[in-house]
C-alpha positions in Angstrom: -75.9 97.6 128.3 -77.1 93.9 127.3 -78.8 91.4 129.6 -81.4 91.3 131.7 -80.6 92.2 135.3 -82.2 91.6 138.5 -81.8 93.8 142.0 -79.5 92.2 144.9 -80.6 94.6 147.8 -84.0 95.1 148.6 -85.7 92.0 148.4 -82.6 89.3 147.8 -81.4 89.2 144.2 -82.7 91.8 142.1 -85.4 92.5 139.6 -86.4 89.5 138.0 -87.1 88.9 134.2 -88.6 85.4 133.4 -91.1 83.5 136.0 -87.9 80.5 136.5 -85.5 83.9 137.7 -87.9 85.3 139.8 -88.6 82.1 141.5 -85.0 81.8 142.5 -84.7 85.1 143.8 -87.3 84.8 145.7 -86.0 81.2 147.6 -82.8 83.4 148.3 -85.0 86.3 149.7 -86.1 83.3 152.2 -82.6 82.2 152.6 -81.7 85.8 153.3 -84.9 85.9 156.1 -82.9 83.0 158.1 -80.0 84.8 158.1 -81.1 87.7 159.3 -82.0 85.7 162.3 -78.6 83.5 163.0 -77.1 87.5 162.8 -79.4 88.7 165.7 -78.6 86.4 167.4 -74.7 86.4 167.0 -75.1 90.3 167.9 -77.2 89.5 170.8 -74.4 87.2 172.4 -71.7 89.8 171.6 -73.1 92.7 172.5 -71.7 94.2 169.4 -73.3 97.1 167.8 -75.6 97.6 164.9 -74.4 101.1 163.2 -73.5 99.1 160.4 -69.7 100.3 160.1 -67.0 98.0 159.6 -63.5 97.5 161.0 -60.5 95.6 159.8 -61.5 92.8 161.9 -64.6 92.1 159.8 -67.8 93.3 159.7 -70.0 94.6 162.3 -73.4 94.4 160.9 -75.2 94.0 157.9 -78.5 94.7 156.4 -81.0 92.3 154.3 -82.7 92.2 151.0 -82.6 95.5 149.7 -83.7 95.9 146.2 -86.0 96.1 144.0 -87.4 93.0 143.2 -86.0 89.7 144.6 -82.6 89.6 145.2 -79.6 88.3 146.7 -80.1 88.7 150.9 -79.2 89.0 154.4 -77.5 90.1 157.2 -74.0 89.7 157.3 -73.2 87.3 159.9 -70.2 87.5 162.1 -67.8 84.7 161.6 -68.4 83.1 164.9 -72.3 82.6 164.3 -72.0 81.1 161.0 -72.5 77.4 160.1 -70.0 75.0 161.1 -70.1 74.0 157.6 -68.4 77.3 156.3 -65.8 77.6 158.8 -62.5 76.9 157.8 -61.9 78.0 154.3 -58.4 77.6 153.4 -57.7 81.1 152.4 -60.5 83.3 154.6 -58.0 85.0 156.6 -55.7 85.7 154.0 -58.4 87.6 152.4 -59.5 89.1 155.5 -56.1 90.1 156.4 -55.3 92.1 153.0 -58.5 93.3 153.6 -60.3 92.2 150.3 -64.3 91.9 149.9 -63.8 90.6 146.2 -61.9 88.4 144.8 -62.6 87.4 141.1 -60.1 85.0 139.3 -60.3 84.0 135.6 -64.6 84.5 135.4 -65.6 83.5 132.2 -69.6 84.0 130.7 -70.1 83.0 127.0 -73.0 83.2 124.8 -73.7 81.0 121.6 -72.7 84.4 119.7 -69.5 84.7 121.2 -70.0 87.6 123.3 -69.8 87.7 127.3 -66.5 87.9 129.3 -63.5 86.2 129.2 -61.0 85.2 132.0 -61.6 88.5 134.2 -60.0 89.0 137.2 -59.9 91.4 139.9 -60.1 92.6 143.0 -62.0 95.1 145.2 -61.2 95.7 149.1 -62.9 97.6 152.1 -63.7 101.4 151.9 -63.2 101.0 148.0 -65.0 102.3 145.2 -64.1 100.7 141.6 -65.7 101.5 138.5 -66.2 99.6 135.5 -66.6 101.0 132.3 -66.6 100.3 128.9 -68.6 100.7 126.0 -72.5 99.0 125.4 -72.2 95.3 125.1 -68.7 95.1 126.2 -69.8 93.0 128.9 -70.6 95.1 131.9 -73.9 93.5 132.9 -72.6 90.2 132.1 -69.8 90.7 134.3 -71.7 92.0 137.5 -74.7 89.1 137.1 -72.1 86.5 137.7 -70.4 88.8 140.7 -74.1 88.6 142.2 -74.7 85.2 141.7 -77.8 85.6 139.2 -75.8 84.2 136.3 -74.1 80.9 135.5 -69.5 81.1 134.6 -66.9 79.4 134.6 -64.2 80.7 137.6 -64.3 81.9 140.9 -65.9 84.3 142.8 -65.0 85.6 146.9 -67.3 87.4 149.3 -64.8 87.8 152.3 -63.4 84.1 151.4 -67.1 82.9 150.7 -67.4 81.7 147.2 -70.5 79.6 145.5 -70.3 76.7 147.3 -71.4 78.8 150.3 -74.0 80.4 148.4 -75.7 81.9 151.5 -72.9 83.4 153.1 -71.9 85.4 149.6 -75.2 86.8 149.0 -75.8 87.8 152.9 -72.6 89.9 152.6 -74.0 91.5 149.1 -76.4 93.7 148.0 -77.2 94.2 143.9 -78.8 96.7 141.9 -79.1 95.0 138.4 -79.3 97.2 135.1 -82.9 97.2 134.7 -85.2 98.2 137.8 -88.3 95.2 137.1 -89.7 93.3 140.0 -90.8 89.7 139.0 -94.5 89.2 138.0 -95.1 88.1 141.6 -94.2 90.7 143.1 -95.3 93.7 141.2 -98.4 94.0 142.5 -97.1 94.8 145.5 -96.9 98.4 147.2 -93.3 99.1 147.9 -94.2 99.5 151.5 -95.6 96.4 151.6 -92.7 94.8 149.8 -90.4 96.1 152.4 -92.8 94.7 154.8 -92.6 91.0 153.1 -88.9 90.7 152.9 -87.8 92.4 156.3 -87.9 90.6 159.6 -84.5 92.6 161.5 -85.2 95.1 163.5 -83.7 98.5 162.3 -84.3 97.7 158.7 -87.7 99.3 158.3 -86.0 102.3 159.6 -83.4 102.6 157.5 -85.7 102.2 154.7 -88.4 104.9 156.0 -84.7 107.1 156.1 -83.6 106.0 152.6 -86.8 106.8 151.1 -87.0 110.2 152.6 -83.3 110.5 151.2 -84.8 109.7 147.7 -88.1 111.8 147.9 -90.2 108.9 148.3 -93.5 109.9 149.8 -96.4 108.3 150.9 -97.8 108.2 147.5 -95.3 106.5 145.9 -94.9 104.2 148.9 -98.3 103.0 148.3 -98.7 102.7 144.4 -98.4 99.2 143.5 -94.9 98.7 141.9 -95.8 98.3 138.1 -97.7 101.4 138.0 -94.7 103.7 139.1 -92.7 105.4 137.0 -89.0 104.9 135.8 -87.7 107.5 137.4 -89.7 106.5 141.0 -88.9 102.7 140.4 -85.0 103.8 140.2 -85.0 105.8 143.0 -87.5 102.5 144.8 -84.5 100.4 144.5 -81.7 102.7 145.4 -83.6 103.3 148.7 -84.3 99.2 149.0 -80.5 98.6 148.5 -79.0 100.7 150.5 -81.1 100.0 153.1 -79.0 96.9 153.8 -76.0 97.0 155.3 -73.5 94.7 153.8 -69.9 94.7 152.5 -70.0 95.0 148.8 -72.7 96.8 147.1 -72.8 95.7 143.1 -74.3 98.5 141.5 -75.3 98.9 137.6 -75.8 102.4 136.8 -77.0 103.6 140.2 -77.2 106.8 138.2 -79.8 106.7 135.8 -82.3 108.1 135.3 -81.1 110.1 138.1 -81.6 114.4 138.2 -78.8 116.5 139.0 -79.9 117.0 142.4 -80.5 113.1 142.9 -76.9 112.1 141.4 -75.5 114.6 144.0 -77.3 112.6 146.8 -76.2 109.6 144.8 -72.2 110.6 144.4 -72.5 111.4 148.9 -74.3 108.3 149.7 -71.5 106.4 148.0 -68.6 108.2 150.1 -70.3 107.7 153.0 -70.2 103.6 152.9 -66.5 104.2 151.8 -66.1 106.0 154.9 -67.5 103.2 156.6 -65.0 100.8 155.1 -67.5 99.3 152.5 -66.8 98.1 149.4 -68.3 99.9 146.3 -68.0 98.1 142.6 -70.0 99.9 139.9 -70.8 100.1 136.4 -71.1 103.5 135.1 -71.4 105.4 131.8 -70.8 108.9 134.0 -67.0 109.8 133.9 -67.8 113.1 135.9 -68.8 110.7 138.6 -66.0 108.3 138.3 -63.8 111.2 138.2 -65.0 112.5 141.7 -65.5 109.7 143.6 -64.0 106.3 142.2 -60.5 105.0 143.5 -59.9 102.9 140.4 -61.4 102.1 137.4 -61.6 99.0 135.7 -62.0 99.1 131.9 -63.9 96.5 130.2 -63.8 95.8 126.1 -65.1 93.1 124.5 -65.1 91.1 127.6 -62.0 91.3 128.7 -60.7 93.8 131.9 -58.0 96.1 132.2 -57.2 97.5 135.4 -55.8 101.1 135.5 -55.6 101.6 138.8 -55.4 105.5 140.2 -54.2 105.7 137.0 -57.5 105.3 135.0 -59.3 107.7 137.3 -56.2 110.4 136.6 -56.9 109.9 132.7 -60.1 110.6 133.2 -59.8 113.9 134.9 -57.0 114.9 132.6 -60.0 114.0 129.1 -62.2 116.3 131.4 -59.8 119.0 131.8 -58.6 119.0 128.3 -62.4 118.6 126.6 -62.0 115.4 125.2 
């Protein structure tokens, strides 16, 4: 996949590329910390639990910064706890009633070469896993970066009804795993443990990170190693642990299966299935047709920057291709 990616889950925006991007992601992470504090106050007033399950009425609880690097961050806040300027969106109630988490309308991002994505529209609902498939260079990474707010674009991206004019509310509702699992230079010297401590202030997030670290077989030695010294495989596991430590309505994942062995891929599938059962939405780019066939609810095919929604029929087509050996 093309482009430089970042991670939106652990630290609030993604793994950084250049210095300016890293600074932007760090600022977003700090905004996420403030969002966490607001979320905690709302939950305390409402008396609602924090098990992370999502109901038809909206989000019960959500996580915060959770990717490896610097990424969009924040606990999802209940509507009653949002600042007044973020209430009263014309179509928010309609989107929530329809069960939609992500709505993309005519999104375009074009490079000087003419490559990019062009007038892309699709939706993802609560409790749905949607796969984005296509050849290298088709625009998968470009599209996911735009959805995560990590790249400029023309068009509309709404997360639970919030658009980029309510950027903090958007970032608080998604966790993004970029294509390239790298940390910005100003974070690369931190160990995984210190990285988590730097961004996580909300009670419960640390415990979730410990649980995820165990799931991905990150031991004390790995957690105390500077992130720049970790192997590619360990960086992949760390990124997944950070992203899945967050509890948010939407997970946007760019090839989450990359660099994982068969055992870890099986754990990834089970983790994603658990998110769906909990009412979360997942949008993932993948080259693994077996994973797509077993797990996803719908398939989006992207070719030369244009997306076709094949729906469930796309999954069935993948299954037929596997069965016939083509």
